[in-house]
C-alpha positions, -999 to +999 in steps of 0.1 A: -169-176-129-172-152-104-147-157-073-160-154-038-155-117-036-174-109-067-202-133-057-206-110-026-205-080-046-174-069-035-151-048-060-115-058-066-101-031-044-121-038-016-113-075-018-075-067-019-079-043+012-095-072+031-067-094+021-041-069+032-058-064+065-064-101+070-027-112+063-011-082+084-037-090+113-028-126+111+008-119+111+008-093+140-014-119+161+013-145+155+041-122+164+021-110+195+018-146+209+054-154+201+070-120+217+041-113+243+033-080+228+000-064+211+022-037+199+034-061+171-006-064+159-004-024+155+030-024+137+020-052+115-012-035+105+008-001+101+034-017+073+010-047+061-024-027+054-020+011+063+010+015+040-016+017+011-021+052+023+008+062+002-017+059-026-025+094-015+005+107-032-006+095-067-042+106-058-031+144-051-006+144-079-030+138-103-055+159-087-030+190-087-019+181-124-056+183-136-068+209-110-080+232-138-105+206-150-119+201-113-148+224-102-135+246-076-161+238-053-150+203-053-115+211-043-124+211-004-152+182-009-144+152+012-171+135-006-155+140-042-120+130-029-134+099-013-153+087-041-123+093-067-096+082-043-112+047-041-108+043-079-072+043-083-071+032-118-087+064-128-062+087-113-033+065-122-044+065-158-053+098-159-019+112-147-001+083-164+022+077-133+026+051-108+044+067-077+033+050-045+067+057-027+061+030+000+058+002-024+094-011-031+110-043-029+142-022-019+124-007+014+120-044+029+153-043+042+151-007+054+120-016+073+137-045+089+167-025+102+147+005+111+123-017+131+152-036+144+169-005+157+135+010+169+126-022+187+161-022+205+156+015+214+121+013+229+124-024+242+100-041+219+112-075+211+105-088+177+095-055+161+117-062+132+095-090+123+066-070+116+083-064+082+072-097+072+036-080+069+050-055+045+067-084+024+033-100+025+016-069+012+041-066-015+039-101-024+003-099-030+002-068-050+030-082-071+011-113-078-024-097-084-017-058-097+021-058-110+024-052-150+058-069-151+082-082-125+100-047-119+067-030-111+072-029-075+112-018-075+108+017-065+143+025-083+129+011-115+097+034-112+120+064-103+144+058-132+113+056-155+100+090-140+073+069-125+056+063-159+024+041-162+040+024-188+071+013-170+046-001-142+028-022-169 
């Protein structure tokens, strides 16, 4: 039986990103209403959606590791990189590593403290609450992507040299 996304012809990655974006936008909007600042939408999207930019670390680590196999003219070809970047399983499996440095439960209290400090510094009330978008992001990933309960602990991945096996 197909889910709604599959019925619409969307792949899993796109569905996950739509969910990340939607949840971050909802959290940001609620915070913007509560604290009367549209900036909270921006920060919620930053930590709840754009945090996935850290997959670039995994992609380029794999690309660099396998650079001898890549045609030289593809090195600076943005179409080549876009096509391959949006297939994370291929480069994670190929490099046998899962780094994603901003995906870690340990970072949640650090984001809270950082945003609390920054909010006080720039006079933006409620900024620390945007870390809820980060928690929602990690919760969704933990639910649908994680191989085990430790997969989204950065320290666990670090201690296991970011091995794909430790993630699974």
